[in-house]
PyMOL Python script that loads the backbone (N, CA, C, O; Angstrom):
from pymol import cmd

cmd.read_pdbstr("""\
ATOM      1  N   MET A   1     -20.983 -12.309  33.748  1.00  0.00           N
ATOM      2  CA  MET A   1     -22.440 -12.031  33.490  1.00  0.00           C
ATOM      3  C   MET A   1     -22.629 -10.825  33.627  1.00  0.00           C
ATOM      4  O   MET A   1     -22.561 -10.409  34.783  1.00  0.00           O
ATOM      5  N   ILE A   2     -22.970  -9.700  32.380  1.00  0.00           N
ATOM      6  CA  ILE A   2     -23.349  -8.631  32.402  1.00  0.00           C
ATOM      7  C   ILE A   2     -24.742  -8.413  32.891  1.00  0.00           C
ATOM      8  O   ILE A   2     -25.559  -8.939  32.136  1.00  0.00           O
ATOM      9  N   GLN A   3     -25.221  -7.862  33.819  1.00  0.00           N
ATOM     10  CA  GLN A   3     -26.674  -7.278  34.390  1.00  0.00           C
ATOM     11  C   GLN A   3     -26.949  -5.518  34.191  1.00  0.00           C
ATOM     12  O   GLN A   3     -26.160  -4.573  34.166  1.00  0.00           O
ATOM     13  N   ASP A   4     -28.232  -5.588  34.087  1.00  0.00           N
ATOM     14  CA  ASP A   4     -28.817  -3.985  34.400  1.00  0.00           C
ATOM     15  C   ASP A   4     -28.709  -3.484  35.926  1.00  0.00           C
ATOM     16  O   ASP A   4     -28.565  -4.189  36.925  1.00  0.00           O
ATOM     17  N   HIS A   5     -28.786  -2.481  35.868  1.00  0.00           N
ATOM     18  CA  HIS A   5     -28.603  -1.909  37.823  1.00  0.00           C
ATOM     19  C   HIS A   5     -30.082  -2.343  37.824  1.00  0.00           C
ATOM     20  O   HIS A   5     -30.933  -2.383  36.935  1.00  0.00           O
ATOM     21  N   HIS A   6     -30.087  -2.647  39.099  1.00  0.00           N
ATOM     22  CA  HIS A   6     -31.197  -3.286  40.164  1.00  0.00           C
ATOM     23  C   HIS A   6     -31.534  -2.780  41.112  1.00  0.00           C
ATOM     24  O   HIS A   6     -30.965  -3.325  42.057  1.00  0.00           O
ATOM     25  N   PRO A   7     -32.227  -1.934  41.458  1.00  0.00           N
ATOM     26  CA  PRO A   7     -32.664  -1.125  42.713  1.00  0.00           C
ATOM     27  C   PRO A   7     -32.980  -2.092  43.723  1.00  0.00           C
ATOM     28  O   PRO A   7     -33.310  -3.234  43.401  1.00  0.00           O
ATOM     29  N   LEU A   8     -32.895  -1.674  45.088  1.00  0.00           N
ATOM     30  CA  LEU A   8     -33.347  -2.621  46.180  1.00  0.00           C
ATOM     31  C   LEU A   8     -34.720  -3.086  45.916  1.00  0.00           C
ATOM     32  O   LEU A   8     -34.988  -4.286  45.858  1.00  0.00           O
ATOM     33  N   ALA A   9     -35.636  -2.106  45.746  1.00  0.00           N
ATOM     34  CA  ALA A   9     -36.928  -1.940  45.404  1.00  0.00           C
ATOM     35  C   ALA A   9     -37.506  -2.772  44.391  1.00  0.00           C
ATOM     36  O   ALA A   9     -38.668  -3.160  44.507  1.00  0.00           O
ATOM     37  N   LYS A  10     -36.644  -3.145  43.202  1.00  0.00           N
ATOM     38  CA  LYS A  10     -37.317  -3.852  42.165  1.00  0.00           C
ATOM     39  C   LYS A  10     -36.887  -5.539  42.831  1.00  0.00           C
ATOM     40  O   LYS A  10     -37.578  -6.557  42.843  1.00  0.00           O
ATOM     41  N   ASP A  11     -35.611  -5.328  43.293  1.00  0.00           N
ATOM     42  CA  ASP A  11     -35.171  -6.744  43.526  1.00  0.00           C
ATOM     43  C   ASP A  11     -36.516  -7.493  44.788  1.00  0.00           C
ATOM     44  O   ASP A  11     -36.875  -8.656  44.605  1.00  0.00           O
ATOM     45  N   PHE A  12     -36.851  -7.032  45.453  1.00  0.00           N
ATOM     46  CA  PHE A  12     -37.591  -7.244  46.550  1.00  0.00           C
ATOM     47  C   PHE A  12     -39.150  -6.466  46.158  1.00  0.00           C
ATOM     48  O   PHE A  12     -39.415  -5.721  47.102  1.00  0.00           O
ATOM     49  N   PRO A  13     -39.960  -6.418  45.368  1.00  0.00           N
ATOM     50  CA  PRO A  13     -40.829  -5.768  44.860  1.00  0.00           C
ATOM     51  C   PRO A  13     -41.817  -5.718  46.731  1.00  0.00           C
ATOM     52  O   PRO A  13     -42.312  -4.749  47.308  1.00  0.00           O
ATOM     53  N   GLU A  14     -41.757  -6.950  47.087  1.00  0.00           N
ATOM     54  CA  GLU A  14     -42.764  -6.796  48.302  1.00  0.00           C
ATOM     55  C   GLU A  14     -42.637  -5.748  49.429  1.00  0.00           C
ATOM     56  O   GLU A  14     -43.383  -5.161  50.213  1.00  0.00           O
ATOM     57  N   PHE A  15     -41.187  -5.806  49.091  1.00  0.00           N
ATOM     58  CA  PHE A  15     -40.737  -4.835  50.705  1.00  0.00           C
ATOM     59  C   PHE A  15     -40.937  -3.067  50.016  1.00  0.00           C
ATOM     60  O   PHE A  15     -40.728  -2.187  50.851  1.00  0.00           O
ATOM     61  N   LYS A  16     -41.274  -2.648  48.745  1.00  0.00           N
ATOM     62  CA  LYS A  16     -41.434  -1.458  48.108  1.00  0.00           C
ATOM     63  C   LYS A  16     -41.556  -0.280  49.435  1.00  0.00           C
ATOM     64  O   LYS A  16     -40.856   0.666  49.795  1.00  0.00           O
ATOM     65  N   ASP A  17     -42.675  -0.827  49.860  1.00  0.00           N
ATOM     66  CA  ASP A  17     -43.405   0.297  50.990  1.00  0.00           C
ATOM     67  C   ASP A  17     -42.295   0.127  52.032  1.00  0.00           C
ATOM     68  O   ASP A  17     -41.756   1.166  52.413  1.00  0.00           O
ATOM     69  N   LYS A  18     -41.933  -0.882  52.478  1.00  0.00           N
ATOM     70  CA  LYS A  18     -41.101  -0.938  53.573  1.00  0.00           C
ATOM     71  C   LYS A  18     -39.556   0.037  53.403  1.00  0.00           C
ATOM     72  O   LYS A  18     -38.992   0.796  54.191  1.00  0.00           O
ATOM     73  N   ILE A  19     -39.225  -0.399  52.010  1.00  0.00           N
ATOM     74  CA  ILE A  19     -38.029   0.184  51.697  1.00  0.00           C
ATOM     75  C   ILE A  19     -38.134   1.546  51.909  1.00  0.00           C
ATOM     76  O   ILE A  19     -37.202   2.086  52.505  1.00  0.00           O
ATOM     77  N   HIS A  20     -39.355   2.417  51.437  1.00  0.00           N
ATOM     78  CA  HIS A  20     -39.176   4.081  51.353  1.00  0.00           C
ATOM     79  C   HIS A  20     -39.178   4.161  52.847  1.00  0.00           C
ATOM     80  O   HIS A  20     -38.209   4.701  53.380  1.00  0.00           O
ATOM     81  N   SER A  21     -40.119   3.704  53.566  1.00  0.00           N
ATOM     82  CA  SER A  21     -40.285   3.599  55.186  1.00  0.00           C
ATOM     83  C   SER A  21     -39.336   4.001  56.236  1.00  0.00           C
ATOM     84  O   SER A  21     -39.366   4.761  57.204  1.00  0.00           O
ATOM     85  N   LEU A  22     -38.154   2.910  55.475  1.00  0.00           N
ATOM     86  CA  LEU A  22     -36.973   2.456  56.178  1.00  0.00           C
ATOM     87  C   LEU A  22     -35.889   3.636  56.002  1.00  0.00           C
ATOM     88  O   LEU A  22     -35.157   4.035  56.908  1.00  0.00           O
ATOM     89  N   LYS A  23     -35.914   4.232  54.397  1.00  0.00           N
ATOM     90  CA  LYS A  23     -34.982   4.714  54.272  1.00  0.00           C
ATOM     91  C   LYS A  23     -35.202   6.178  55.173  1.00  0.00           C
ATOM     92  O   LYS A  23     -34.480   6.771  55.974  1.00  0.00           O
ATOM     93  N   THR A  24     -36.575   6.445  54.618  1.00  0.00           N
ATOM     94  CA  THR A  24     -37.341   7.879  55.350  1.00  0.00           C
ATOM     95  C   THR A  24     -36.994   7.798  57.166  1.00  0.00           C
ATOM     96  O   THR A  24     -36.926   8.795  57.885  1.00  0.00           O
ATOM     97  N   SER A  25     -36.825   6.483  57.591  1.00  0.00           N
ATOM     98  CA  SER A  25     -36.828   6.685  59.388  1.00  0.00           C
ATOM     99  C   SER A  25     -35.674   6.024  60.218  1.00  0.00           C
ATOM    100  O   SER A  25     -35.484   6.026  61.434  1.00  0.00           O
ATOM    101  N   ASN A  26     -34.888   5.402  59.092  1.00  0.00           N
ATOM    102  CA  ASN A  26     -33.709   4.670  59.995  1.00  0.00           C
ATOM    103  C   ASN A  26     -32.239   4.998  59.509  1.00  0.00           C
ATOM    104  O   ASN A  26     -31.739   4.282  58.642  1.00  0.00           O
ATOM    105  N   THR A  27     -31.835   5.604  59.814  1.00  0.00           N
ATOM    106  CA  THR A  27     -30.505   6.095  59.222  1.00  0.00           C
ATOM    107  C   THR A  27     -29.503   5.278  59.136  1.00  0.00           C
ATOM    108  O   THR A  27     -28.668   5.653  58.312  1.00  0.00           O
ATOM    109  N   HIS A  28     -29.225   4.171  59.742  1.00  0.00           N
ATOM    110  CA  HIS A  28     -28.702   2.576  59.498  1.00  0.00           C
ATOM    111  C   HIS A  28     -28.977   2.209  58.610  1.00  0.00           C
ATOM    112  O   HIS A  28     -28.014   2.129  57.847  1.00  0.00           O
ATOM    113  N   PHE A  29     -30.191   1.777  58.059  1.00  0.00           N
ATOM    114  CA  PHE A  29     -31.074   1.841  57.030  1.00  0.00           C
ATOM    115  C   PHE A  29     -30.490   2.725  55.559  1.00  0.00           C
ATOM    116  O   PHE A  29     -29.991   2.363  54.494  1.00  0.00           O
ATOM    117  N   ALA A  30     -30.724   3.565  55.943  1.00  0.00           N
ATOM    118  CA  ALA A  30     -30.555   4.847  54.566  1.00  0.00           C
ATOM    119  C   ALA A  30     -29.388   4.257  53.830  1.00  0.00           C
ATOM    120  O   ALA A  30     -29.313   3.764  52.705  1.00  0.00           O
ATOM    121  N   LYS A  31     -28.306   4.483  54.980  1.00  0.00           N
ATOM    122  CA  LYS A  31     -27.146   4.977  54.653  1.00  0.00           C
ATOM    123  C   LYS A  31     -26.447   3.352  54.003  1.00  0.00           C
ATOM    124  O   LYS A  31     -25.440   3.333  53.295  1.00  0.00           O
ATOM    125  N   LEU A  32     -27.106   2.261  54.359  1.00  0.00           N
ATOM    126  CA  LEU A  32     -26.422   1.096  53.893  1.00  0.00           C
ATOM    127  C   LEU A  32     -27.593   0.541  52.463  1.00  0.00           C
ATOM    128  O   LEU A  32     -27.481  -0.482  51.787  1.00  0.00           O
ATOM    129  N   GLU A  33     -28.428   1.389  52.384  1.00  0.00           N
ATOM    130  CA  GLU A  33     -29.100   0.924  50.794  1.00  0.00           C
ATOM    131  C   GLU A  33     -28.447   2.067  50.007  1.00  0.00           C
ATOM    132  O   GLU A  33     -28.252   1.829  48.815  1.00  0.00           O
ATOM    133  N   ARG A  34     -28.047   3.361  50.509  1.00  0.00           N
ATOM    134  CA  ARG A  34     -27.525   4.020  49.866  1.00  0.00           C
ATOM    135  C   ARG A  34     -25.760   3.327  49.146  1.00  0.00           C
ATOM    136  O   ARG A  34     -25.293   3.452  48.014  1.00  0.00           O
ATOM    137  N   GLU A  35     -25.351   2.821  50.032  1.00  0.00           N
ATOM    138  CA  GLU A  35     -23.961   2.044  49.783  1.00  0.00           C
ATOM    139  C   GLU A  35     -24.611   0.918  48.703  1.00  0.00           C
ATOM    140  O   GLU A  35     -24.028   0.831  47.622  1.00  0.00           O
ATOM    141  N   TYR A  36     -25.423   0.317  48.862  1.00  0.00           N
ATOM    142  CA  TYR A  36     -26.033  -1.128  48.209  1.00  0.00           C
ATOM    143  C   TYR A  36     -26.223  -0.581  46.595  1.00  0.00           C
ATOM    144  O   TYR A  36     -25.757  -1.307  45.716  1.00  0.00           O
ATOM    145  N   GLU A  37     -26.867   0.627  46.221  1.00  0.00           N
ATOM    146  CA  GLU A  37     -26.988   1.190  45.193  1.00  0.00           C
ATOM    147  C   GLU A  37     -25.951   1.830  44.735  1.00  0.00           C
ATOM    148  O   GLU A  37     -25.939   2.213  43.566  1.00  0.00           O
ATOM    149  N   ASP A  38     -24.833   2.068  45.638  1.00  0.00           N
ATOM    150  CA  ASP A  38     -23.734   3.134  44.755  1.00  0.00           C
ATOM    151  C   ASP A  38     -23.016   1.763  43.998  1.00  0.00           C
ATOM    152  O   ASP A  38     -22.754   1.631  42.802  1.00  0.00           O
ATOM    153  N   LEU A  39     -22.799   0.822  45.090  1.00  0.00           N
ATOM    154  CA  LEU A  39     -21.810  -0.277  44.731  1.00  0.00           C
ATOM    155  C   LEU A  39     -22.550  -1.324  43.570  1.00  0.00           C
ATOM    156  O   LEU A  39     -22.012  -2.166  42.851  1.00  0.00           O
ATOM    157  N   ASP A  40     -23.986  -0.931  43.680  1.00  0.00           N
ATOM    158  CA  ASP A  40     -24.778  -2.020  42.408  1.00  0.00           C
ATOM    159  C   ASP A  40     -24.231  -1.351  40.787  1.00  0.00           C
ATOM    160  O   ASP A  40     -24.007  -1.940  39.730  1.00  0.00           O
ATOM    161  N   LYS A  41     -24.159  -0.102  41.099  1.00  0.00           N
ATOM    162  CA  LYS A  41     -24.104   1.075  40.167  1.00  0.00           C
ATOM    163  C   LYS A  41     -22.432   0.439  39.471  1.00  0.00           C
ATOM    164  O   LYS A  41     -22.062  -0.234  38.510  1.00  0.00           O
ATOM    165  N   ALA A  42     -21.999   0.934  40.291  1.00  0.00           N
ATOM    166  CA  ALA A  42     -20.136   0.310  40.130  1.00  0.00           C
ATOM    167  C   ALA A  42     -20.057  -0.804  39.340  1.00  0.00           C
ATOM    168  O   ALA A  42     -19.230  -0.788  38.428  1.00  0.00           O
ATOM    169  N   ILE A  43     -20.951  -2.057  39.549  1.00  0.00           N
ATOM    170  CA  ILE A  43     -20.281  -2.962  38.812  1.00  0.00           C
ATOM    171  C   ILE A  43     -21.115  -2.814  37.654  1.00  0.00           C
ATOM    172  O   ILE A  43     -20.706  -3.025  36.512  1.00  0.00           O
ATOM    173  N   VAL A  44     -22.132  -2.498  37.904  1.00  0.00           N
ATOM    174  CA  VAL A  44     -22.437  -2.070  36.075  1.00  0.00           C
ATOM    175  C   VAL A  44     -21.383  -1.850  35.270  1.00  0.00           C
ATOM    176  O   VAL A  44     -20.949  -2.385  34.250  1.00  0.00           O
ATOM    177  N   ARG A  45     -20.988  -0.716  36.124  1.00  0.00           N
ATOM    178  CA  ARG A  45     -20.298   0.367  35.151  1.00  0.00           C
ATOM    179  C   ARG A  45     -19.020  -0.486  34.585  1.00  0.00           C
ATOM    180  O   ARG A  45     -18.780  -0.437  33.379  1.00  0.00           O
ATOM    181  N   LEU A  46     -18.097  -1.368  35.573  1.00  0.00           N
ATOM    182  CA  LEU A  46     -17.606  -2.415  34.954  1.00  0.00           C
ATOM    183  C   LEU A  46     -17.538  -3.197  34.335  1.00  0.00           C
ATOM    184  O   LEU A  46     -16.476  -3.290  33.719  1.00  0.00           O
ATOM    185  N   GLU A  47     -18.591  -4.243  34.095  1.00  0.00           N
ATOM    186  CA  GLU A  47     -19.158  -4.949  33.875  1.00  0.00           C
ATOM    187  C   GLU A  47     -19.690  -4.228  32.526  1.00  0.00           C
ATOM    188  O   GLU A  47     -19.732  -5.170  31.735  1.00  0.00           O
ATOM    189  N   THR A  48     -20.080  -3.183  31.897  1.00  0.00           N
ATOM    190  CA  THR A  48     -20.524  -3.216  30.647  1.00  0.00           C
ATOM    191  C   THR A  48     -18.919  -1.823  30.182  1.00  0.00           C
ATOM    192  O   THR A  48     -18.952  -0.852  29.426  1.00  0.00           O
ATOM    193  N   GLY A  49     -17.912  -2.298  30.924  1.00  0.00           N
ATOM    194  CA  GLY A  49     -16.886  -1.014  29.979  1.00  0.00           C
ATOM    195  C   GLY A  49     -16.686   0.174  30.173  1.00  0.00           C
ATOM    196  O   GLY A  49     -15.661   0.736  29.787  1.00  0.00           O
ATOM    197  N   VAL A  50     -17.678   0.785  30.834  1.00  0.00           N
ATOM    198  CA  VAL A  50     -17.812   2.216  31.088  1.00  0.00           C
ATOM    199  C   VAL A  50     -16.604   2.671  31.799  1.00  0.00           C
ATOM    200  O   VAL A  50     -15.912   3.621  31.433  1.00  0.00           O
ATOM    201  N   GLU A  51     -16.379   1.905  32.885  1.00  0.00           N
ATOM    202  CA  GLU A  51     -14.912   2.235  33.771  1.00  0.00           C
ATOM    203  C   GLU A  51     -13.842   0.383  33.822  1.00  0.00           C
ATOM    204  O   GLU A  51     -14.220  -0.783  33.707  1.00  0.00           O
ATOM    205  N   HIS A  52     -12.937   0.805  33.972  1.00  0.00           N
ATOM    206  CA  HIS A  52     -12.042  -0.017  33.593  1.00  0.00           C
ATOM    207  C   HIS A  52     -11.664  -0.604  35.017  1.00  0.00           C
ATOM    208  O   HIS A  52     -11.329   0.298  35.785  1.00  0.00           O
ATOM    209  N   GLY A  53     -11.619  -2.125  35.690  1.00  0.00           N
ATOM    210  CA  GLY A  53     -10.661  -2.509  36.702  1.00  0.00           C
ATOM    211  C   GLY A  53     -10.699  -4.036  36.628  1.00  0.00           C
ATOM    212  O   GLY A  53     -11.406  -4.630  35.814  1.00  0.00           O
ATOM    213  N   SER A  54      -9.914  -4.636  37.505  1.00  0.00           N
ATOM    214  CA  SER A  54      -9.340  -6.024  37.758  1.00  0.00           C
ATOM    215  C   SER A  54     -10.975  -6.671  37.971  1.00  0.00           C
ATOM    216  O   SER A  54     -12.077  -6.307  38.380  1.00  0.00           O
ATOM    217  N   SER A  55     -10.249  -7.957  37.356  1.00  0.00           N
ATOM    218  CA  SER A  55     -11.608  -9.345  37.733  1.00  0.00           C
ATOM    219  C   SER A  55     -11.620  -9.584  39.306  1.00  0.00           C
ATOM    220  O   SER A  55     -12.634 -10.119  39.754  1.00  0.00           O
ATOM    221  N   SER A  56     -10.700  -9.279  40.108  1.00  0.00           N
ATOM    222  CA  SER A  56     -10.651  -9.866  41.605  1.00  0.00           C
ATOM    223  C   SER A  56     -11.266  -8.267  41.692  1.00  0.00           C
ATOM    224  O   SER A  56     -12.265  -8.402  42.398  1.00  0.00           O
ATOM    225  N   GLU A  57     -11.188  -7.234  41.427  1.00  0.00           N
ATOM    226  CA  GLU A  57     -12.082  -6.124  41.692  1.00  0.00           C
ATOM    227  C   GLU A  57     -13.525  -6.003  41.815  1.00  0.00           C
ATOM    228  O   GLU A  57     -14.250  -5.527  42.689  1.00  0.00           O
ATOM    229  N   LEU A  58     -13.714  -6.501  40.830  1.00  0.00           N
ATOM    230  CA  LEU A  58     -15.347  -6.895  39.818  1.00  0.00           C
ATOM    231  C   LEU A  58     -15.772  -7.685  41.299  1.00  0.00           C
ATOM    232  O   LEU A  58     -16.520  -7.246  42.173  1.00  0.00           O
ATOM    233  N   GLU A  59     -15.022  -9.026  41.271  1.00  0.00           N
ATOM    234  CA  GLU A  59     -15.401  -9.975  42.621  1.00  0.00           C
ATOM    235  C   GLU A  59     -15.448  -9.743  43.947  1.00  0.00           C
ATOM    236  O   GLU A  59     -16.128 -10.397  44.737  1.00  0.00           O
ATOM    237  N   GLN A  60     -14.532  -8.550  44.304  1.00  0.00           N
ATOM    238  CA  GLN A  60     -14.852  -8.357  45.654  1.00  0.00           C
ATOM    239  C   GLN A  60     -15.825  -7.334  45.854  1.00  0.00           C
ATOM    240  O   GLN A  60     -16.245  -7.124  46.992  1.00  0.00           O
ATOM    241  N   LYS A  61     -16.272  -6.607  44.778  1.00  0.00           N
ATOM    242  CA  LYS A  61     -17.367  -5.863  44.895  1.00  0.00           C
ATOM    243  C   LYS A  61     -18.669  -6.676  44.857  1.00  0.00           C
ATOM    244  O   LYS A  61     -19.547  -6.588  45.716  1.00  0.00           O
ATOM    245  N   LYS A  62     -18.702  -7.319  43.989  1.00  0.00           N
ATOM    246  CA  LYS A  62     -20.233  -8.183  44.095  1.00  0.00           C
ATOM    247  C   LYS A  62     -20.163  -9.018  45.158  1.00  0.00           C
ATOM    248  O   LYS A  62     -21.184  -9.704  45.203  1.00  0.00           O
ATOM    249  N   GLN A  63     -19.134  -9.345  46.343  1.00  0.00           N
ATOM    250  CA  GLN A  63     -19.253 -10.172  47.533  1.00  0.00           C
ATOM    251  C   GLN A  63     -19.602  -9.082  48.202  1.00  0.00           C
ATOM    252  O   GLN A  63     -20.475  -9.371  49.020  1.00  0.00           O
ATOM    253  N   GLN A  64     -19.250  -7.701  48.229  1.00  0.00           N
ATOM    254  CA  GLN A  64     -19.444  -6.377  49.478  1.00  0.00           C
ATOM    255  C   GLN A  64     -21.164  -6.347  49.096  1.00  0.00           C
ATOM    256  O   GLN A  64     -21.910  -6.690  50.013  1.00  0.00           O
ATOM    257  N   ARG A  65     -22.026  -5.803  47.297  1.00  0.00           N
ATOM    258  CA  ARG A  65     -22.741  -6.306  47.462  1.00  0.00           C
ATOM    259  C   ARG A  65     -23.802  -7.123  47.747  1.00  0.00           C
ATOM    260  O   ARG A  65     -24.970  -6.780  47.927  1.00  0.00           O
ATOM    261  N   VAL A  66     -23.195  -8.539  47.789  1.00  0.00           N
ATOM    262  CA  VAL A  66     -24.174  -9.726  48.484  1.00  0.00           C
ATOM    263  C   VAL A  66     -24.066  -9.217  50.044  1.00  0.00           C
ATOM    264  O   VAL A  66     -25.106  -9.097  50.692  1.00  0.00           O
ATOM    265  N   SER A  67     -22.766  -8.913  50.648  1.00  0.00           N
ATOM    266  CA  SER A  67     -23.333  -8.845  52.130  1.00  0.00           C
ATOM    267  C   SER A  67     -24.155  -7.721  52.460  1.00  0.00           C
ATOM    268  O   SER A  67     -24.747  -7.757  53.539  1.00  0.00           O
ATOM    269  N   LEU A  68     -24.321  -6.509  51.545  1.00  0.00           N
ATOM    270  CA  LEU A  68     -24.956  -5.423  51.763  1.00  0.00           C
ATOM    271  C   LEU A  68     -26.597  -6.060  51.700  1.00  0.00           C
ATOM    272  O   LEU A  68     -27.521  -6.234  52.494  1.00  0.00           O
ATOM    273  N   LYS A  69     -26.420  -6.201  50.764  1.00  0.00           N
ATOM    274  CA  LYS A  69     -28.521  -6.966  50.214  1.00  0.00           C
ATOM    275  C   LYS A  69     -28.648  -8.014  51.153  1.00  0.00           C
ATOM    276  O   LYS A  69     -29.730  -8.104  51.732  1.00  0.00           O
ATOM    277  N   ASP A  70     -27.337  -9.201  51.539  1.00  0.00           N
ATOM    278  CA  ASP A  70     -28.433  -9.574  52.863  1.00  0.00           C
ATOM    279  C   ASP A  70     -28.638  -8.906  54.261  1.00  0.00           C
ATOM    280  O   ASP A  70     -29.577  -9.258  54.974  1.00  0.00           O
ATOM    281  N   GLU A  71     -28.031  -8.244  54.527  1.00  0.00           N
ATOM    282  CA  GLU A  71     -28.010  -7.403  55.908  1.00  0.00           C
ATOM    283  C   GLU A  71     -29.214  -6.465  55.324  1.00  0.00           C
ATOM    284  O   GLU A  71     -29.872  -6.147  56.314  1.00  0.00           O
ATOM    285  N   LEU A  72     -29.749  -5.928  54.252  1.00  0.00           N
ATOM    286  CA  LEU A  72     -30.620  -4.988  53.924  1.00  0.00           C
ATOM    287  C   LEU A  72     -31.888  -6.182  54.075  1.00  0.00           C
ATOM    288  O   LEU A  72     -32.746  -5.938  54.923  1.00  0.00           O
ATOM    289  N   TYR A  73     -31.977  -7.078  53.511  1.00  0.00           N
ATOM    290  CA  TYR A  73     -33.122  -8.038  53.553  1.00  0.00           C
ATOM    291  C   TYR A  73     -33.145  -8.398  54.874  1.00  0.00           C
ATOM    292  O   TYR A  73     -34.292  -8.750  55.148  1.00  0.00           O
ATOM    293  N   ASN A  74     -32.268  -8.492  56.017  1.00  0.00           N
ATOM    294  CA  ASN A  74     -32.738  -9.332  57.365  1.00  0.00           C
ATOM    295  C   ASN A  74     -33.579  -8.067  57.557  1.00  0.00           C
ATOM    296  O   ASN A  74     -34.779  -8.198  57.317  1.00  0.00           O
ATOM    297  N   MET A  75     -33.198  -7.007  57.904  1.00  0.00           N
ATOM    298  CA  MET A  75     -33.479  -5.535  58.039  1.00  0.00           C
ATOM    299  C   MET A  75     -34.858  -5.645  57.714  1.00  0.00           C
ATOM    300  O   MET A  75     -35.677  -5.368  58.590  1.00  0.00           O
ATOM    301  N   LEU A  76     -35.300  -6.064  56.413  1.00  0.00           N
ATOM    302  CA  LEU A  76     -36.585  -5.665  55.800  1.00  0.00           C
ATOM    303  C   LEU A  76     -37.682  -6.680  56.435  1.00  0.00           C
ATOM    304  O   LEU A  76     -38.862  -6.399  56.642  1.00  0.00           O
ATOM    305  N   LYS A  77     -37.076  -7.860  56.689  1.00  0.00           N
ATOM    306  CA  LYS A  77     -37.873  -8.952  57.483  1.00  0.00           C
ATOM    307  C   LYS A  77     -38.200  -8.803  58.760  1.00  0.00           C
ATOM    308  O   LYS A  77     -39.114  -9.501  59.198  1.00  0.00           O
ATOM    309  N   ALA A  78     -37.562  -7.915  59.580  1.00  0.00           N
ATOM    310  CA  ALA A  78     -37.529  -8.091  60.753  1.00  0.00           C
ATOM    311  C   ALA A  78     -39.147  -6.856  61.181  1.00  0.00           C
ATOM    312  O   ALA A  78     -39.519  -6.707  62.344  1.00  0.00           O
TER     313      ALA A  78
END
""", "prot")
cmd.dss("prot")
cmd.show_as("cartoon", "prot")
cmd.util.cbc("prot")
cmd.orient("prot")
């Protein structure tokens, strides 16, 4: 299924202010958020055919994205 890029703040609008705050005050959160955004964009590029990769590569990236998103969400809830 092809999707558009969804920044973390778009997926969790209720945490928009906290995302901004953590990005500027927590280096670990900022690093994970950048990794999530880069991975999300890479997935969109693969899905839209801008870049080519195997289906297993795409699935691996999707699994990594879910793990990162879960970790970031847990940090936002804390």
